N, C-alpha and C positions, 0 to 999 in steps of 0.2 A: 637797477639803481637809478634814482631820479636825480637829474642834474638841475639844481635850482637856478643857476645862472651860468651861462658860458658865453664868451665873446669870441667870435670868429671873424678875423679880418681877411677879406678876400683880396687876391692880387688884382682883380679886375675892378676898374673904376667906371662909374656911370656919370658922365657929365661933370667930372671933377670930384664926385662924391665917392668915398670908399664905403662900400656896402658892409654893414656889420649886422650879424644875426645874433639874437639873444633868445635862449630857450629857458623857459621857466615853468615850474610846476604850478598849474592853474589852481590847484586845491590849496596851495599855501598862499593865503591872502597877504601875509607880510612880505613874502618874496615878490609877489606881483606888484605891490605898492613900491617896493624898493627899486625894482627895475624900471617902472614907469617914471619915478622921480629922476632916476639917473638919466634916462633917455631925454626927458624934458629939459634937463639941465645942460645937455650938450648943445654947443653953439655952432658946430660945423657940420650939422646934418641937414639933409633935404629929403623930400619924399621920393620914393622909388615905386613906380607902377609896373608890375610884371607884365610881359607882353600879352599873356592870355587874358588880362583884364582891360587891355586897351580896346578901343572901338573895333579895330581890325581883328584883333585876337578874339574878341567875343563873337563877332560875326562868323569867323572861321569855325569856332567851336559850335555855335548854333547850327551853322550849315551842315557840319558833319553829323551832329546829333540828329537833325531832321532826316538827313539822307539815309542814315542807318537805323531808323525806327522801323524795325521789322516785326510787326505785331503777328503776322500770319505765316512768315516764311519758315519759321523754325530755325534749326541750327545750320550755320554755314559749314558744310562738310568739306570744304577745300582747305581750311586752315591747317597748316603744318603737315599737309600731305607732301608728296614728292613732286617737284617741278624741275623741268629741264628746258634748255633753250638752245638756239643756234649759236648764240654768243652772249657775252655780257660785258658791259662797260664798267671798268673799275671795280668797285665793291658792290655794284648793284646787281646782285645775282638773281637768277630766276625765282629763287625761293622767297624773295622779298615781296612778290606779288600776292603771296598767300600766307604771310606771317601774322596776319591779324592786326598789324600796326598800320593804322590808316593815316599817314601823313605824307606830305610831298617829299620828305627826306628819305622815305623808305620805299622807293619804287624800283621796279626792275627796269633796267636800261640795256638795250642791245648795243653792239657796235654798229656804226653806220653801215647800212647795207641796202641793196635794192630788193632783197628777199630775206625776211627774218621769220622765225617761228618760235612759239612758246608752247609747252605741253605740260599738262597736269595729269598725274597718275593717282586715281582715287583708291587703288589697291584691289578693288573688286568691282564688278558691275553693279551700278546703283541706279535706281529709278530717279531721273532728274526732272525737276519741274521748272527751274528758273536759273539763269546765269546773268549776273550783273558785273559789268566791267567798268572800272574807273581808269580812264586813260591818264588824266592828270587833273589837277585841282584849279589851275589858274589859266583862263583863256589867253591872256596876254603872253604868258610864258609859252603856252602851247603854240601860239602863232609865231612868236619871235624865234623859237627854237625848231619850229616845224616838226613837232613830235606827235601830231595827230596820226593815229595808226590806220586811218581809212585810206584806201579801201582795204578791208580785211575779211577773213572768213573764219568762223568758228565751226569746228567739226567735232562730232561726238563719235567715238570709236569704242567698240566692245572689247572684251578681253582677247579676242582673236585678231584685233587690229582692223576689223571691218567697219567702215563708216556707216552709221545707222541714221544720222541726220546731220544737216549743216545749214548755216545761215550766213549770208553776206551783208556787211554794213558798208555804206558808201558815203554817208553824210558826216561832216565834221561835228564832233560833240565831245564834251568832257566825260560823259557817261553813256554806256550802252546797256540795253536790257533786252534779253531774249526770254520771253515768258511762254507758258503753256507748252512745254516741250514734251513731257511724258514719254521719254525714251530711256531705256536702260543702257548705260555706258560706263566704261572704266576710265577712258582717256578723254580729256578736253584739250583740243589743239587749236591754237590761234595762228593763222598764217597771214602775213601781209601780202597784198596783191598789186601788181602793175606799178611798182615804183619806177620812175624814170631816172632817178638819181639816188645815191645813197642817203638813207635817213635812219634816225634812231627809232627803235620800237620801244615805247614806254608803257608799262602797265603798273599803275600804283596799287590797284587792288582788284583781285578776281574773286568773286563770291559764287558759290554753287550751292543750290538748295535742292534737296531731294523731295520726292513725293511723300506725303505723310502716310506712312505705312503702319502706324501704331494701332490702327483699328483694322484688325484682320477680319475680312468679311467672308462669310460662307454664303454663296449665292443660292437662293431658293428658286423655285419655279417662278417664271415671270408673272404668273397670275397672282402670286402672293406679294408682289412688289408694287409699291406706289411711289411716285415722285412728288416731293413737296419743295416748293421754293422757299428760300430763307425768309424768315419773318422778322419784323422789327424787334430788336432786343436780343436776337440770336447771338450766341457767343462767337468770337472771332475764329476760334478753332473750328467750330462747326461750319461756319461760312466759308472758310478757306480750304476745307478738306477736299472739296470737289470743285471742279472748274465751273465758273459762272454762278457761284453762290447757290448751288443745288446740292441737296443731300438726299440719301435714300433711307426710307424707313420700311419696315416689313410688317405685314399683317400676321405672319406666322409667329406664334409665341415661342417657337423652338429655336429661333435664330437670335443669337446674342451679339450685340454691337459692342 
């Protein structure tokens, strides 16, 4: 059912103006003309600019857009997996760090503590290439609330609970990146270290990317293998499939890539 014109008066006012919304069938030129004439005839209206189109809102949107331009990483395998934590503050549960909603309002917050942890369960052992962590989005907020998570340690554990790799971060930043991992792990655990006073642990977004395993390689004898560096114009998938922009080709006609 197409509603040609509907008026909704919101209970919230913006600078003394009551926001009204009109919906019209754009294929009906008569209805469009009528509603435009009606709006132009109103004397008590003023313009309203949604936040996302203000200067600050546009910069926030562009910043997030550029930050999450992943041409080569593939799929974030952490989204909607199972997350647990040592504690959570209010409604900011451990799951909010991996819900795929990237805003400052949907972050995981721990209760203030000198020692906090957060853990992700991928379900099975997965070959991991990269982990990217968004601590928070605004430097001023992070400094005033003292929610920088450093120093902290990321640990990779397999299905048996054995640590297969780990990395420690000590410098204050809004974002943290661990690349070129190439370990198989099921659990990703983040532990805060050496807090002298209780602090919040905040994780706005945790992304985990696996090694591209779509190309199943059958390794021939080394004498049949040559290494070629990436060439100008090479596709991104090829360039990112192997570390340092290197890919393998085979002389043997019996090996299929």
